[in-house]
N, CA, C and O atoms as a GROMACS GRO file, in nm:
protein
  468
    1VAL      N    1   0.082  -0.121   0.000
    1VAL     CA    2   0.000   0.000   0.000
    1VAL      C    3   0.085   0.126   0.000
    1VAL      O    4   0.058   0.218   0.076
    2GLY      N    5   0.187   0.130  -0.084
    2GLY     CA    6   0.266   0.251  -0.098
    2GLY      C    7   0.364   0.275   0.014
    2GLY      O    8   0.396   0.390   0.044
    3ARG      N    9   0.414   0.169   0.076
    3ARG     CA   10   0.512   0.184   0.183
    3ARG      C   11   0.647   0.132   0.135
    3ARG      O   12   0.653   0.037   0.058
    4PRO      N   13   0.755   0.195   0.181
    4PRO     CA   14   0.888   0.155   0.134
    4PRO      C   15   0.931   0.020   0.191
    4PRO      O   16   0.895  -0.016   0.303
    5ILE      N   17   1.008  -0.051   0.112
    5ILE     CA   18   1.067  -0.177   0.158
    5ILE      C   19   1.218  -0.164   0.162
    5ILE      O   20   1.283  -0.213   0.254
    6LYS      N   21   1.274  -0.099   0.059
    6LYS     CA   22   1.419  -0.089   0.049
    6LYS      C   23   1.456   0.040  -0.023
    6LYS      O   24   1.386   0.083  -0.114
    7PHE      N   25   1.566   0.102   0.019
    7PHE     CA   26   1.621   0.221  -0.046
    7PHE      C   27   1.762   0.190  -0.094
    7PHE      O   28   1.837   0.119  -0.028
    8ILE      N   29   1.797   0.242  -0.210
    8ILE     CA   30   1.935   0.239  -0.256
    8ILE      C   31   1.969   0.381  -0.301
    8ILE      O   32   1.903   0.436  -0.389
    9LEU      N   33   2.070   0.439  -0.240
    9LEU     CA   34   2.110   0.576  -0.274
    9LEU      C   35   2.220   0.572  -0.379
    9LEU      O   36   2.310   0.488  -0.376
   10THR      N   37   2.212   0.666  -0.472
   10THR     CA   38   2.316   0.682  -0.572
   10THR      C   39   2.357   0.829  -0.574
   10THR      O   40   2.295   0.913  -0.508
   11THR      N   41   2.459   0.858  -0.649
   11THR     CA   42   2.497   0.998  -0.666
   11THR      C   43   2.394   1.066  -0.756
   11THR      O   44   2.316   1.000  -0.823
   12GLY      N   45   2.395   1.197  -0.758
   12GLY     CA   46   2.294   1.274  -0.829
   12GLY      C   47   2.291   1.254  -0.979
   12GLY      O   48   2.185   1.271  -1.041
   13GLN      N   49   2.403   1.220  -1.041
   13GLN     CA   50   2.407   1.210  -1.186
   13GLN      C   51   2.371   1.070  -1.238
   13GLN      O   52   2.366   1.051  -1.360
   14ILE      N   53   2.347   0.974  -1.150
   14ILE     CA   54   2.313   0.838  -1.192
   14ILE      C   55   2.161   0.822  -1.191
   14ILE      O   56   2.094   0.856  -1.094
   15HIS      N   57   2.108   0.769  -1.302
   15HIS     CA   58   1.963   0.750  -1.312
   15HIS      C   59   1.918   0.638  -1.219
   15HIS      O   60   1.988   0.539  -1.201
   16GLU      N   61   1.800   0.655  -1.162
   16GLU     CA   62   1.749   0.557  -1.066
   16GLU      C   63   1.724   0.419  -1.126
   16GLU      O   64   1.730   0.319  -1.055
   17SER      N   65   1.698   0.412  -1.255
   17SER     CA   66   1.667   0.283  -1.316
   17SER      C   67   1.788   0.189  -1.317
   17SER      O   68   1.772   0.068  -1.336
   18THR      N   69   1.908   0.242  -1.298
   18THR     CA   70   2.026   0.156  -1.294
   18THR      C   71   2.025   0.066  -1.170
   18THR      O   72   2.096  -0.035  -1.166
   19GLN      N   73   1.947   0.101  -1.071
   19GLN     CA   74   1.941   0.024  -0.947
   19GLN      C   75   1.821  -0.069  -0.941
   19GLN      O   76   1.798  -0.134  -0.839
   20SER      N   77   1.744  -0.076  -1.049
   20SER     CA   78   1.619  -0.152  -1.047
   20SER      C   79   1.641  -0.301  -1.019
   20SER      O   80   1.564  -0.361  -0.943
   21LYS      N   81   1.744  -0.362  -1.077
   21LYS     CA   82   1.768  -0.504  -1.052
   21LYS      C   83   1.805  -0.530  -0.906
   21LYS      O   84   1.760  -0.629  -0.847
   22ALA      N   85   1.885  -0.444  -0.849
   22ALA     CA   86   1.923  -0.461  -0.709
   22ALA      C   87   1.803  -0.445  -0.618
   22ALA      O   88   1.789  -0.518  -0.519
   23LEU      N   89   1.714  -0.350  -0.650
   23LEU     CA   90   1.596  -0.330  -0.568
   23LEU      C   91   1.498  -0.447  -0.579
   23LEU      O   92   1.431  -0.482  -0.482
   24LEU      N   93   1.490  -0.506  -0.697
   24LEU     CA   94   1.391  -0.611  -0.723
   24LEU      C   95   1.448  -0.752  -0.714
   24LEU      O   96   1.380  -0.847  -0.753
   25SER      N   97   1.569  -0.768  -0.665
   25SER     CA   98   1.633  -0.899  -0.663
   25SER      C   99   1.557  -1.001  -0.578
   25SER      O  100   1.562  -1.120  -0.607
   26ASP      N  101   1.488  -0.958  -0.474
   26ASP     CA  102   1.415  -1.049  -0.385
   26ASP      C  103   1.269  -1.066  -0.425
   26ASP      O  104   1.198  -1.145  -0.363
   27VAL      N  105   1.223  -0.995  -0.526
   27VAL     CA  106   1.081  -0.997  -0.564
   27VAL      C  107   1.056  -1.113  -0.660
   27VAL      O  108   1.128  -1.132  -0.757
   28ARG      N  109   0.950  -1.190  -0.630
   28ARG     CA  110   0.909  -1.300  -0.716
   28ARG      C  111   0.757  -1.305  -0.721
   28ARG      O  112   0.690  -1.278  -0.622
   29ASP      N  113   0.704  -1.340  -0.838
   29ASP     CA  114   0.560  -1.359  -0.857
   29ASP      C  115   0.477  -1.241  -0.806
   29ASP      O  116   0.385  -1.260  -0.726
   30ALA      N  117   0.510  -1.123  -0.849
   30ALA     CA  118   0.441  -1.003  -0.805
   30ALA      C  119   0.414  -0.911  -0.923
   30ALA      O  120   0.474  -0.926  -1.030
   31ASN      N  121   0.325  -0.815  -0.903
   31ASN     CA  122   0.306  -0.708  -1.001
   31ASN      C  123   0.417  -0.607  -0.979
   31ASN      O  124   0.434  -0.558  -0.867
   32VAL      N  125   0.492  -0.574  -1.083
   32VAL     CA  126   0.598  -0.475  -1.073
   32VAL      C  127   0.556  -0.354  -1.155
   32VAL      O  128   0.544  -0.362  -1.277
   33LEU      N  129   0.532  -0.242  -1.086
   33LEU     CA  130   0.489  -0.120  -1.151
   33LEU      C  131   0.605  -0.023  -1.162
   33LEU      O  132   0.688  -0.014  -1.072
   34GLY      N  133   0.609   0.048  -1.272
   34GLY     CA  134   0.713   0.148  -1.292
   34GLY      C  135   0.670   0.245  -1.401
   34GLY      O  136   0.577   0.218  -1.476
   35ASP      N  137   0.738   0.356  -1.408
   35ASP     CA  138   0.705   0.451  -1.514
   35ASP      C  139   0.785   0.416  -1.640
   35ASP      O  140   0.858   0.317  -1.643
   36LYS      N  141   0.771   0.498  -1.742
   36LYS     CA  142   0.831   0.469  -1.873
   36LYS      C  143   0.984   0.461  -1.869
   36LYS      O  144   1.045   0.399  -1.956
   37ALA      N  145   1.045   0.522  -1.769
   37ALA     CA  146   1.192   0.519  -1.759
   37ALA      C  147   1.244   0.377  -1.736
   37ALA      O  148   1.360   0.349  -1.764
   38TYR      N  149   1.159   0.289  -1.686
   38TYR     CA  150   1.200   0.152  -1.657
   38TYR      C  151   1.169   0.056  -1.771
   38TYR      O  152   1.185  -0.065  -1.755
   39ASP      N  153   1.126   0.107  -1.884
   39ASP     CA  154   1.093   0.025  -1.999
   39ASP      C  155   1.222  -0.016  -2.071
   39ASP      O  156   1.272   0.056  -2.157
   40SER      N  157   1.276  -0.133  -2.034
   40SER     CA  158   1.397  -0.184  -2.100
   40SER      C  159   1.386  -0.335  -2.114
   40SER      O  160   1.330  -0.403  -2.028
   41LYS      N  161   1.440  -0.386  -2.222
   41LYS     CA  162   1.436  -0.530  -2.247
   41LYS      C  163   1.512  -0.607  -2.140
   41LYS      O  164   1.472  -0.717  -2.101
   42ASP      N  165   1.620  -0.550  -2.094
   42ASP     CA  166   1.702  -0.614  -1.992
   42ASP      C  167   1.623  -0.634  -1.862
   42ASP      O  168   1.626  -0.742  -1.803
   43LEU      N  169   1.552  -0.530  -1.818
   43LEU     CA  170   1.472  -0.539  -1.696
   43LEU      C  171   1.355  -0.635  -1.716
   43LEU      O  172   1.320  -0.710  -1.625
   44TYR      N  173   1.294  -0.632  -1.834
   44TYR     CA  174   1.183  -0.723  -1.863
   44TYR      C  175   1.227  -0.868  -1.850
   44TYR      O  176   1.158  -0.948  -1.787
   45ALA      N  177   1.342  -0.902  -1.910
   45ALA     CA  178   1.393  -1.039  -1.902
   45ALA      C  179   1.420  -1.078  -1.757
   45ALA      O  180   1.388  -1.190  -1.715
   46PHE      N  181   1.477  -0.986  -1.682
   46PHE     CA  182   1.507  -1.010  -1.541
   46PHE      C  183   1.380  -1.041  -1.463
   46PHE      O  184   1.378  -1.134  -1.382
   47LEU      N  185   1.274  -0.963  -1.486
   47LEU     CA  186   1.149  -0.981  -1.412
   47LEU      C  187   1.072  -1.104  -1.459
   47LEU      O  188   1.009  -1.172  -1.378
   48LEU      N  189   1.077  -1.133  -1.587
   48LEU     CA  190   1.007  -1.251  -1.637
   48LEU      C  191   1.068  -1.379  -1.581
   48LEU      O  192   0.996  -1.476  -1.557
   49GLU      N  193   1.199  -1.381  -1.560
   49GLU     CA  194   1.265  -1.497  -1.498
   49GLU      C  195   1.210  -1.522  -1.358
   49GLU      O  196   1.206  -1.636  -1.312
   50ARG      N  197   1.167  -1.418  -1.292
   50ARG     CA  198   1.116  -1.428  -1.156
   50ARG      C  199   0.964  -1.443  -1.152
   50ARG      O  200   0.905  -1.442  -1.043
   51GLY      N  201   0.901  -1.456  -1.266
   51GLY     CA  202   0.756  -1.479  -1.271
   51GLY      C  203   0.673  -1.357  -1.238
   51GLY      O  204   0.559  -1.370  -1.194
   52CYS      N  205   0.727  -1.240  -1.260
   52CYS     CA  206   0.656  -1.116  -1.227
   52CYS      C  207   0.565  -1.070  -1.341
   52CYS      O  208   0.593  -1.095  -1.458
   53ASN      N  209   0.457  -1.004  -1.303
   53ASN     CA  210   0.369  -0.938  -1.399
   53ASN      C  211   0.421  -0.796  -1.416
   53ASN      O  212   0.421  -0.718  -1.320
   54ILE      N  213   0.465  -0.761  -1.535
   54ILE     CA  214   0.528  -0.631  -1.558
   54ILE      C  215   0.422  -0.531  -1.601
   54ILE      O  216   0.353  -0.549  -1.701
   55VAL      N  217   0.410  -0.424  -1.522
   55VAL     CA  218   0.312  -0.320  -1.549
   55VAL      C  219   0.387  -0.189  -1.569
   55VAL      O  220   0.388  -0.101  -1.483
   56ILE      N  221   0.451  -0.178  -1.684
   56ILE     CA  222   0.529  -0.060  -1.720
   56ILE      C  223   0.485  -0.017  -1.859
   56ILE      O  224   0.494  -0.096  -1.953
   57PRO      N  225   0.437   0.106  -1.874
   57PRO     CA  226   0.395   0.149  -2.008
   57PRO      C  227   0.515   0.163  -2.102
   57PRO      O  228   0.626   0.192  -2.058
   58PRO      N  229   0.491   0.142  -2.231
   58PRO     CA  230   0.602   0.156  -2.326
   58PRO      C  231   0.639   0.302  -2.347
   58PRO      O  232   0.556   0.392  -2.330
   59ARG      N  233   0.763   0.325  -2.383
   59ARG     CA  234   0.807   0.462  -2.415
   59ARG      C  235   0.734   0.508  -2.540
   59ARG      O  236   0.690   0.426  -2.621
   60SER      N  237   0.722   0.637  -2.556
   60SER     CA  238   0.648   0.692  -2.670
   60SER      C  239   0.717   0.662  -2.803
   60SER      O  240   0.652   0.658  -2.907
   61ASN      N  241   0.849   0.640  -2.800
   61ASN     CA  242   0.921   0.614  -2.924
   61ASN      C  243   0.953   0.465  -2.943
   61ASN      O  244   1.041   0.430  -3.021
   62ALA      N  245   0.882   0.378  -2.872
   62ALA     CA  246   0.908   0.233  -2.882
   62ALA      C  247   0.870   0.182  -3.021
   62ALA      O  248   0.763   0.213  -3.073
   63LYS      N  249   0.960   0.104  -3.079
   63LYS     CA  250   0.934   0.048  -3.212
   63LYS      C  251   0.830  -0.063  -3.205
   63LYS      O  252   0.750  -0.079  -3.297
   64GLU      N  253   0.832  -0.139  -3.098
   64GLU     CA  254   0.735  -0.247  -3.077
   64GLU      C  255   0.669  -0.226  -2.941
   64GLU      O  256   0.707  -0.292  -2.844
   65PRO      N  257   0.570  -0.136  -2.932
   65PRO     CA  258   0.507  -0.112  -2.801
   65PRO      C  259   0.436  -0.238  -2.750
   65PRO      O  260   0.375  -0.311  -2.827
   66HIS      N  261   0.446  -0.261  -2.622
   66HIS     CA  262   0.385  -0.378  -2.560
   66HIS      C  263   0.260  -0.337  -2.483
   66HIS      O  264   0.238  -0.219  -2.456
   67GLU      N  265   0.180  -0.434  -2.449
   67GLU     CA  266   0.059  -0.409  -2.370
   67GLU      C  267   0.094  -0.412  -2.222
   67GLU      O  268   0.190  -0.477  -2.180
   68TYR      N  269   0.016  -0.341  -2.144
   68TYR     CA  270   0.029  -0.345  -1.999
   68TYR      C  271  -0.109  -0.323  -1.939
   68TYR      O  272  -0.196  -0.267  -2.005
   69ASP      N  273  -0.130  -0.366  -1.817
   69ASP     CA  274  -0.260  -0.358  -1.751
   69ASP      C  275  -0.280  -0.216  -1.697
   69ASP      O  276  -0.218  -0.177  -1.598
   70LYS      N  277  -0.365  -0.141  -1.762
   70LYS     CA  278  -0.386   0.000  -1.724
   70LYS      C  279  -0.456   0.014  -1.590
   70LYS      O  280  -0.436   0.113  -1.519
   71GLU      N  281  -0.537  -0.085  -1.553
   71GLU     CA  282  -0.606  -0.079  -1.423
   71GLU      C  283  -0.507  -0.098  -1.308
   71GLU      O  284  -0.513  -0.026  -1.208
   72ILE      N  285  -0.417  -0.193  -1.323
   72ILE     CA  286  -0.315  -0.213  -1.219
   72ILE      C  287  -0.221  -0.093  -1.214
   72ILE      O  288  -0.178  -0.053  -1.106
   73TYR      N  289  -0.190  -0.034  -1.330
   73TYR     CA  290  -0.098   0.079  -1.336
   73TYR      C  291  -0.151   0.199  -1.257
   73TYR      O  292  -0.073   0.282  -1.210
   74LYS      N  293  -0.282   0.209  -1.242
   74LYS     CA  294  -0.340   0.320  -1.166
   74LYS      C  295  -0.295   0.319  -1.020
   74LYS      O  296  -0.298   0.422  -0.954
   75GLU      N  297  -0.253   0.203  -0.971
   75GLU     CA  298  -0.206   0.193  -0.834
   75GLU      C  299  -0.068   0.256  -0.813
   75GLU      O  300  -0.022   0.269  -0.699
   76ARG      N  301  -0.002   0.295  -0.921
   76ARG     CA  302   0.130   0.356  -0.909
   76ARG      C  303   0.125   0.488  -0.834
   76ARG      O  304   0.227   0.538  -0.788
   77HIS      N  305   0.006   0.545  -0.823
   77HIS     CA  306  -0.005   0.671  -0.748
   77HIS      C  307   0.038   0.653  -0.603
   77HIS      O  308   0.079   0.750  -0.539
   78LEU      N  309   0.030   0.530  -0.551
   78LEU     CA  310   0.074   0.506  -0.413
   78LEU      C  311   0.223   0.533  -0.397
   78LEU      O  312   0.267   0.580  -0.292
   79ILE      N  313   0.300   0.505  -0.500
   79ILE     CA  314   0.444   0.532  -0.497
   79ILE      C  315   0.467   0.683  -0.490
   79ILE      O  316   0.548   0.731  -0.411
   80GLU      N  317   0.395   0.756  -0.575
   80GLU     CA  318   0.408   0.902  -0.575
   80GLU      C  319   0.361   0.961  -0.442
   80GLU      O  320   0.419   1.058  -0.394
   81CYS      N  321   0.257   0.903  -0.384
   81CYS     CA  322   0.208   0.951  -0.254
   81CYS      C  323   0.312   0.928  -0.145
   81CYS      O  324   0.328   1.011  -0.056
   82PHE      N  325   0.383   0.815  -0.153
   82PHE     CA  326   0.488   0.790  -0.056
   82PHE      C  327   0.596   0.897  -0.063
   82PHE      O  328   0.638   0.950   0.040
   83PHE      N  329   0.641   0.930  -0.184
   83PHE     CA  330   0.744   1.033  -0.197
   83PHE      C  331   0.692   1.168  -0.149
   83PHE      O  332   0.769   1.248  -0.096
   84SER      N  333   0.565   1.194  -0.166
   84SER     CA  334   0.507   1.317  -0.114
   84SER      C  335   0.514   1.318   0.039
   84SER      O  336   0.548   1.419   0.100
   85LYS      N  337   0.480   1.205   0.100
   85LYS     CA  338   0.488   1.195   0.247
   85LYS      C  339   0.632   1.209   0.295
   85LYS      O  340   0.659   1.273   0.397
   86LEU      N  341   0.724   1.151   0.221
   86LEU     CA  342   0.865   1.158   0.258
   86LEU      C  343   0.915   1.302   0.255
   86LEU      O  344   0.999   1.340   0.336
   87LYS      N  345   0.864   1.380   0.162
   87LYS     CA  346   0.909   1.518   0.150
   87LYS      C  347   0.853   1.609   0.259
   87LYS      O  348   0.890   1.726   0.267
   88HIS      N  349   0.765   1.555   0.344
   88HIS     CA  350   0.721   1.632   0.461
   88HIS      C  351   0.832   1.643   0.565
   88HIS      O  352   0.827   1.729   0.653
   89PHE      N  353   0.931   1.556   0.556
   89PHE     CA  354   1.044   1.561   0.646
   89PHE      C  355   1.146   1.658   0.588
   89PHE      O  356   1.211   1.629   0.488
   90ARG      N  357   1.159   1.773   0.651
   90ARG     CA  358   1.244   1.880   0.599
   90ARG      C  359   1.387   1.835   0.578
   90ARG      O  360   1.453   1.875   0.482
   91ARG      N  361   1.434   1.751   0.668
   91ARG     CA  362   1.572   1.704   0.660
   91ARG      C  363   1.595   1.619   0.535
   91ARG      O  364   1.708   1.611   0.486
   92VAL      N  365   1.490   1.555   0.483
   92VAL     CA  366   1.503   1.474   0.362
   92VAL      C  367   1.499   1.562   0.239
   92VAL      O  368   1.589   1.554   0.155
   93PHE      N  369   1.395   1.646   0.226
   93PHE     CA  370   1.381   1.721   0.100
   93PHE      C  371   1.488   1.826   0.080
   93PHE      O  372   1.518   1.862  -0.033
   94SER      N  373   1.546   1.878   0.189
   94SER     CA  374   1.650   1.979   0.171
   94SER      C  375   1.791   1.920   0.183
   94SER      O  376   1.890   1.992   0.167
   95ARG      N  377   1.800   1.792   0.209
   95ARG     CA  378   1.926   1.718   0.214
   95ARG      C  379   2.030   1.789   0.303
   95ARG      O  380   2.139   1.824   0.259
   96PHE      N  381   1.991   1.807   0.430
   96PHE     CA  382   2.082   1.869   0.526
   96PHE      C  383   2.204   1.781   0.554
   96PHE      O  384   2.314   1.832   0.576
   97ASP      N  385   2.185   1.650   0.552
   97ASP     CA  386   2.296   1.558   0.580
   97ASP      C  387   2.393   1.556   0.464
   97ASP      O  388   2.352   1.545   0.348
   98LYS      N  389   2.519   1.568   0.494
   98LYS     CA  390   2.621   1.574   0.388
   98LYS      C  391   2.680   1.438   0.356
   98LYS      O  392   2.739   1.421   0.249
   99THR      N  393   2.667   1.341   0.445
   99THR     CA  394   2.723   1.208   0.417
   99THR      C  395   2.611   1.111   0.382
   99THR      O  396   2.497   1.127   0.425
  100ILE      N  397   2.645   1.012   0.304
  100ILE     CA  398   2.546   0.911   0.262
  100ILE      C  399   2.496   0.833   0.383
  100ILE      O  400   2.378   0.801   0.391
  101ILE      N  401   2.584   0.804   0.478
  101ILE     CA  402   2.544   0.726   0.595
  101ILE      C  403   2.440   0.802   0.676
  101ILE      O  404   2.340   0.743   0.718
  102SER      N  405   2.461   0.930   0.698
  102SER     CA  406   2.364   1.010   0.775
  102SER      C  407   2.232   1.022   0.702
  102SER      O  408   2.125   1.004   0.760
  103PHE      N  409   2.240   1.053   0.573
  103PHE     CA  410   2.117   1.070   0.495
  103PHE      C  411   2.042   0.938   0.484
  103PHE      O  412   1.919   0.936   0.498
  104SER      N  413   2.113   0.829   0.460
  104SER     CA  414   2.050   0.698   0.450
  104SER      C  415   1.983   0.659   0.581
  104SER      O  416   1.873   0.604   0.582
  105GLY      N  417   2.049   0.687   0.690
  105GLY     CA  418   1.992   0.657   0.822
  105GLY      C  419   1.862   0.732   0.845
  105GLY      O  420   1.764   0.673   0.891
  106PHE      N  421   1.862   0.861   0.814
  106PHE     CA  422   1.740   0.938   0.835
  106PHE      C  423   1.631   0.899   0.735
  106PHE      O  424   1.513   0.902   0.768
  107LEU      N  425   1.670   0.862   0.615
  107LEU     CA  426   1.574   0.815   0.515
  107LEU      C  427   1.505   0.688   0.564
  107LEU      O  428   1.383   0.674   0.550
  108ASN      N  429   1.581   0.595   0.619
  108ASN     CA  430   1.523   0.473   0.674
  108ASN      C  431   1.435   0.503   0.795
  108ASN      O  432   1.330   0.442   0.812
  109PHE      N  433   1.478   0.596   0.878
  109PHE     CA  434   1.398   0.637   0.994
  109PHE      C  435   1.266   0.698   0.947
  109PHE      O  436   1.160   0.667   1.002
  110SER      N  437   1.271   0.785   0.848
  110SER     CA  438   1.150   0.848   0.794
  110SER      C  439   1.056   0.743   0.735
  110SER      O  440   0.935   0.748   0.756
  111GLY      N  441   1.114   0.649   0.661
  111GLY     CA  442   1.032   0.540   0.606
  111GLY      C  443   0.964   0.459   0.714
  111GLY      O  444   0.849   0.418   0.699
  112SER      N  445   1.036   0.436   0.825
  112SER     CA  446   0.978   0.362   0.938
  112SER      C  447   0.861   0.439   0.998
  112SER      O  448   0.758   0.381   1.030
  113LEU      N  449   0.876   0.570   1.012
  113LEU     CA  450   0.766   0.651   1.066
  113LEU      C  451   0.644   0.648   0.975
  113LEU      O  452   0.531   0.644   1.022
  114ILE      N  453   0.667   0.649   0.845
  114ILE     CA  454   0.556   0.640   0.750
  114ILE      C  455   0.489   0.505   0.761
  114ILE      O  456   0.366   0.496   0.752
  115TRP      N  457   0.566   0.398   0.779
  115TRP     CA  458   0.510   0.264   0.798
  115TRP      C  459   0.418   0.260   0.919
  115TRP      O  460   0.314   0.195   0.915
  116MET      N  461   0.456   0.330   1.026
  116MET     CA  462   0.379   0.322   1.152
  116MET      C  463   0.255   0.409   1.154
  116MET      O  464   0.175   0.398   1.247
  117ARG      N  465   0.236   0.493   1.057
  117ARG     CA  466   0.117   0.580   1.057
  117ARG      C  467  -0.009   0.501   1.042
  117ARG      O  468  -0.118   0.559   1.039
   0.00000   0.00000   0.00000
């Protein structure tokens, strides 16, 4: 229901989709929702090996657009709602912590507080 399970921090210039396999390594037989940035053949193969239902819309310039379940995709708003809740923590959205360890610790703490609501 839109609650975090795992965080992986990267530097600012690295796209988040590069961490998708690491984030999803433990996921099996589940619906995997993502935005168009995650539309890649490599990720699809990775998820299909794990028996996942892939709910990622194709990019607008896809040569062979694929089908996806639009009803399940509507649930992706829970992910966006989580990030909205996370940004209520001033220390997270303004990135006061200068080290990854400090920021990661507070990010996990914030996620825990959101879980307990």
